[in-house]
C-alpha positions as CSV (number, residue, x, y, z in Angstrom):
1,M,23.8,61.1,326.6
2,S,20.4,61.0,325.0
3,N,19.4,58.0,322.9
4,V,19.4,60.0,319.7
5,V,20.8,63.4,318.9
6,P,17.9,65.5,317.5
7,L,18.0,66.1,313.8
8,P,18.5,69.7,312.7
9,G,15.6,71.6,311.2
10,L,17.7,72.8,308.3
11,V,19.1,70.2,306.0
12,K,22.4,70.8,304.4
13,S,22.7,69.7,300.8
14,A,25.6,67.7,299.6
15,P,27.4,68.6,296.3
16,G,25.2,67.4,293.5
17,G,22.1,68.7,295.3
18,R,21.2,65.5,297.2
19,P,21.0,65.9,300.9
20,L,23.2,63.6,303.0
21,G,23.4,62.9,306.7
22,L,26.1,60.9,308.6
23,F,24.8,58.7,311.3
24,A,27.3,57.2,313.8
25,I,26.4,54.4,316.2
26,N,27.9,54.9,319.6
27,L,27.4,53.5,323.1
28,D,26.9,55.9,326.0
29,R,29.9,54.4,327.8
30,S,32.2,55.2,324.9
31,P,32.5,59.0,324.8
32,D,36.1,58.7,323.7
33,R,35.0,56.9,320.6
34,W,32.4,59.6,319.8
35,A,35.1,62.2,320.2
36,E,37.2,60.4,317.6
37,I,34.2,60.2,315.2
38,E,33.7,64.0,315.6
39,R,37.3,64.5,314.9
40,G,37.3,62.5,311.7
41,F,33.8,63.3,310.3
42,G,32.5,66.3,312.2
43,G,34.2,68.9,310.0
44,L,32.9,67.7,306.7
45,A,30.2,69.4,304.5
46,W,27.6,66.9,305.7
47,P,25.9,67.0,309.2
48,L,27.0,64.3,311.6
49,H,24.5,62.7,314.1
50,R,25.0,60.4,317.0
51,V,22.7,57.3,317.2
52,A,23.0,55.7,320.7
53,G,23.4,52.0,320.6
54,I,21.9,49.7,323.2
55,D,24.4,48.2,325.6
56,A,24.0,44.4,325.7
57,R,26.0,44.2,328.9
58,Q,23.5,46.4,330.7
59,N,20.2,46.1,328.8
60,P,20.0,42.7,327.0
61,D,16.2,42.7,327.2
62,E,16.1,46.1,325.5
63,V,18.4,44.8,322.8
64,L,16.1,41.8,322.1
65,A,13.0,44.0,322.2
66,V,14.0,45.9,319.1
67,R,13.4,43.0,316.8
68,G,11.1,41.1,319.1
69,L,13.6,38.2,319.7
70,E,14.0,35.8,322.7
71,M,17.1,34.5,324.4
72,R,16.9,30.9,323.3
73,H,20.2,29.9,324.8
74,P,20.6,32.0,327.9
75,P,22.5,33.7,329.3
76,F,24.6,34.7,326.2
77,A,23.0,33.4,323.0
78,V,19.9,34.5,321.1
79,G,19.8,31.5,318.8
80,W,21.7,29.6,316.1
81,N,23.6,31.2,313.3
82,A,23.3,28.7,310.4
83,R,25.7,30.6,308.2
84,R,28.6,30.4,310.7
85,N,27.5,27.2,312.4
86,R,27.5,28.5,315.9
87,L,25.4,30.3,318.4
88,F,24.5,34.0,317.7
89,M,25.4,36.1,320.7
90,V,23.4,38.9,322.3
91,T,26.4,41.2,321.8
92,E,26.2,40.5,318.1
93,E,22.5,41.3,318.1
94,A,23.3,44.6,319.9
95,C,25.6,45.5,317.0
96,F,22.9,44.5,314.5
97,V,20.3,46.6,316.4
98,G,22.6,49.6,316.3
99,H,22.3,49.5,312.5
100,V,18.6,49.0,312.7
101,L,18.2,52.1,314.9
102,A,20.4,54.1,312.5
103,W,18.2,53.1,309.5
104,R,15.1,54.1,311.5
105,V,16.6,57.5,312.5
106,F,17.7,58.1,308.9
107,L,14.2,57.3,307.5
108,A,12.6,59.6,310.1
109,S,14.8,62.5,308.8
110,D,14.5,64.4,305.5
111,F,17.9,63.2,304.2
112,E,17.9,61.4,300.9
113,H,21.1,59.5,301.6
114,A,22.8,58.4,304.7
115,I,26.3,57.2,305.6
116,I,26.1,54.8,308.5
117,L,29.2,54.6,310.7
118,E,30.3,52.5,313.5
119,D,32.3,54.4,316.1
120,D,35.6,52.9,315.2
121,A,35.4,54.3,311.6
122,V,38.2,56.5,310.3
123,P,38.0,58.4,307.0
124,Q,40.8,57.9,304.5
125,D,42.2,60.2,301.9
126,G,39.7,60.5,299.0
127,F,36.7,60.0,301.2
128,E,35.0,63.4,300.4
129,G,35.7,63.2,296.7
130,A,34.3,59.7,296.4
131,V,31.2,60.6,298.4
132,E,30.6,63.7,296.3
133,E,30.6,61.7,293.1
134,L,28.4,59.0,294.6
135,L,25.8,61.6,295.4
136,A,25.8,62.8,291.8
137,Q,24.8,59.4,290.6
138,D,21.5,57.6,290.5
139,L,22.2,54.7,292.8
140,G,18.7,53.4,293.0
141,A,18.2,50.9,295.8
142,A,21.8,50.3,296.8
143,I,24.3,49.8,299.6
144,V,27.7,51.3,298.8
145,K,30.4,49.9,301.1
146,L,33.0,52.4,301.8
147,E,35.1,50.3,304.2
148,G,37.5,47.5,303.6
149,I,39.4,45.0,305.7
150,Y,43.0,44.5,304.6
151,R,43.9,41.4,302.8
152,P,47.0,40.9,300.6
153,G,46.5,41.5,296.9
154,G,43.5,42.7,295.1
155,R,39.9,41.5,294.6
156,K,38.1,40.3,291.5
157,V,35.4,42.8,290.5
158,L,33.2,44.1,287.8
159,P,34.2,47.8,287.4
160,L,31.4,50.4,287.0
161,G,33.3,53.7,286.8
162,K,35.2,56.2,288.8
163,V,34.2,58.0,292.0
164,G,36.8,60.6,292.9
165,D,40.2,58.9,292.6
166,R,38.6,55.5,293.3
167,L,36.7,52.9,291.4
168,L,33.1,51.9,291.9
169,V,32.8,48.2,291.6
170,R,30.7,45.1,292.1
171,S,32.8,42.7,294.1
172,L,32.7,39.0,293.2
173,R,33.7,38.1,296.7
174,P,32.1,38.7,300.1
175,V,33.2,42.0,301.7
176,S,33.1,41.9,305.5
177,G,32.8,45.0,307.7
178,A,30.0,47.4,308.6
179,A,32.0,50.4,309.8
180,G,31.1,52.6,306.9
181,Y,28.5,52.4,304.1
182,L,26.2,54.7,302.1
183,I,22.6,53.8,301.6
184,T,19.6,55.4,299.9
185,R,16.2,55.8,301.5
186,S,14.8,52.9,299.4
187,A,17.7,50.7,300.5
188,A,17.1,51.5,304.1
189,E,13.4,50.7,303.8
190,R,14.2,47.4,302.2
191,L,16.8,46.5,304.9
192,L,14.2,47.2,307.6
193,E,11.7,45.0,305.8
194,R,14.1,42.1,305.4
195,T,15.7,42.0,308.8
196,G,13.0,39.8,310.3
197,S,14.6,37.5,312.8
198,A,17.8,36.9,310.8
199,L,20.5,35.7,313.3
200,V,23.6,36.9,311.4
201,P,26.2,39.6,312.2
202,A,25.4,43.0,310.6
203,D,28.2,42.8,308.1
204,D,27.1,39.4,306.8
205,F,23.6,40.7,306.4
206,L,24.8,43.8,304.5
207,W,27.1,42.2,302.0
208,S,24.7,39.4,300.9
209,P,21.9,40.1,298.4
210,A,20.5,36.8,299.5
211,W,19.1,38.5,302.6
212,H,17.8,41.7,301.1
213,G,18.0,41.7,297.3
214,L,19.7,45.0,297.1
215,K,22.6,46.1,294.8
216,V,25.9,46.0,296.8
217,L,28.6,48.3,295.5
218,D,32.1,48.8,296.7
219,V,34.6,51.7,296.5
220,A,38.0,50.4,295.7
221,P,40.4,51.1,297.3
222,W,38.3,51.8,300.4
223,V,37.8,55.3,301.8
224,V,36.9,54.2,305.4
225,M,38.6,51.8,307.7
226,Q,38.4,50.5,311.3
227,S,40.7,52.2,313.7
228,G,41.7,48.9,315.4
229,A,40.4,50.1,318.7
230,E,39.5,47.2,321.1
231,S,35.9,46.1,320.6
232,V,33.5,47.4,323.2
233,I,31.0,44.6,322.4
234,A,33.4,41.7,322.8
235,T,31.9,38.6,324.2
236,S,33.1,37.4,327.6
237,R,35.2,34.2,328.0
238,D,32.3,32.3,329.5
239,A,30.1,33.2,326.5
240,K,32.8,32.1,324.0
241,K,32.8,28.7,325.6
242,T,29.1,28.5,325.0
243,R,29.7,29.4,321.3
244,R,31.4,26.0,320.7
245,A,28.1,24.1,321.1
246,N,27.2,22.3,317.9
247,L,24.8,19.6,316.6
248,P,25.4,16.9,313.9
249,G,24.4,17.9,310.4
250,R,24.7,21.6,311.0
251,S,27.9,21.8,309.1
252,V,26.1,20.7,306.0
253,L,23.4,23.3,306.5
254,M,26.2,25.9,306.9
255,A,27.8,24.9,303.6
256,L,24.5,25.1,301.7
257,K,23.8,28.5,303.2
258,R,27.1,29.9,302.2
259,M,26.8,28.5,298.7
260,Q,23.4,30.1,298.4
261,E,24.8,33.5,299.5
262,R,27.8,33.3,297.2
263,L,25.6,32.5,294.2
264,A,23.3,35.3,295.1
265,L,26.2,37.7,295.3
266,L,27.5,36.6,291.8
267,W,24.1,36.8,290.3
268,S,23.4,40.2,291.7
269,A,26.9,41.5,290.7
270,C,26.3,40.7,287.1
271,D,22.7,41.8,287.2
272,G,21.5,38.4,286.2
273,R,23.7,38.3,283.0
274,P,26.4,35.7,283.7
275,W,28.4,36.5,280.6
276,R,29.3,39.8,282.2
277,L,31.5,37.8,284.6
278,M,33.9,37.5,281.6
279,N,34.7,41.2,282.1
280,A,35.9,40.7,285.7
281,T,39.2,42.3,286.6
282,M,41.3,42.7,289.7
283,A,40.9,45.9,291.8
284,Q,43.2,47.3,294.4
285,W,41.6,46.9,297.8
286,A,43.9,48.6,300.3
287,P,44.9,52.3,299.7
288,E,48.5,53.0,298.7
289,D,49.2,54.8,302.0
290,Y,47.8,51.9,304.1
291,N,50.0,51.8,307.2
292,K,50.7,48.4,308.8
293,V,50.2,50.1,312.2
294,N,46.6,49.8,311.3
295,S,47.1,46.0,311.3
296,K,45.4,46.3,314.7
297,A,42.1,46.6,312.7
298,V,42.9,43.5,310.8
299,A,43.6,41.6,314.0
300,A,40.4,42.9,315.5
301,E,38.4,41.8,312.5
302,D,40.1,38.4,312.5
303,R,39.2,37.9,316.1
304,R,35.6,38.6,315.3
305,S,35.8,36.2,312.3
306,S,37.4,33.5,314.4
307,N,34.7,34.0,317.0
308,G,32.2,33.7,314.2
């Protein structure tokens, strides 16, 4: 497989007149996952493109070269993740790099919007309708998260309006997951500007305006979820032992970092007008037809969280 599937010369316009491309990150050693992405997203009105990720198991130096990083804690860790108070693994950097590559490919195209997908993403009922209505809106510089991780109950939000049969909201809580999100060109440019040497997982980077200053919107209930397939970037047992390393005082730094991110999220969600928080309401997060068979995805996400 080539590194990036060539973009077509003819751009298909999405409903509402705004061109949209779907960009799915996929490792060369996972053709089965690409087949599932084609099955789920390939028959839609918007063109689907494969962006080849860099395999940390085979090419760790190539992974590090994308953002010019060094392996400060060889052989598994790039550096320290202050937010999660642990080492940041090269496999996590490879995941982050996949998104960086997808943003670059998107900006090299003539699409105005992109949906970035990880290769375990699955569209849910209502996906097309929600995307069509999102494209009809002036989103400005924004990230619209289309994916959700199941948790019991709803989520406190500031509602913005309807998109298809879903709500468009500003969440007042962090929303993990990076398997499916829509971005504008200006948002992609900002994300690339702000990545720097941030040693955080891609989903932590995306949900927190403290990193990039962008509006973060959510579709509730979600219209994309993770399939629950076993992670292909999982860290080895030896590497997980390395992750336990810690130094005195870093837990304080972690607490301060998380407080900063949470405050930035709330400030951004209310557009700097704290009184708007009085209008917060609860939004349904999981679709009505959520099947507990998909709890594999929850377990997979929980494993990633416990490792981080």
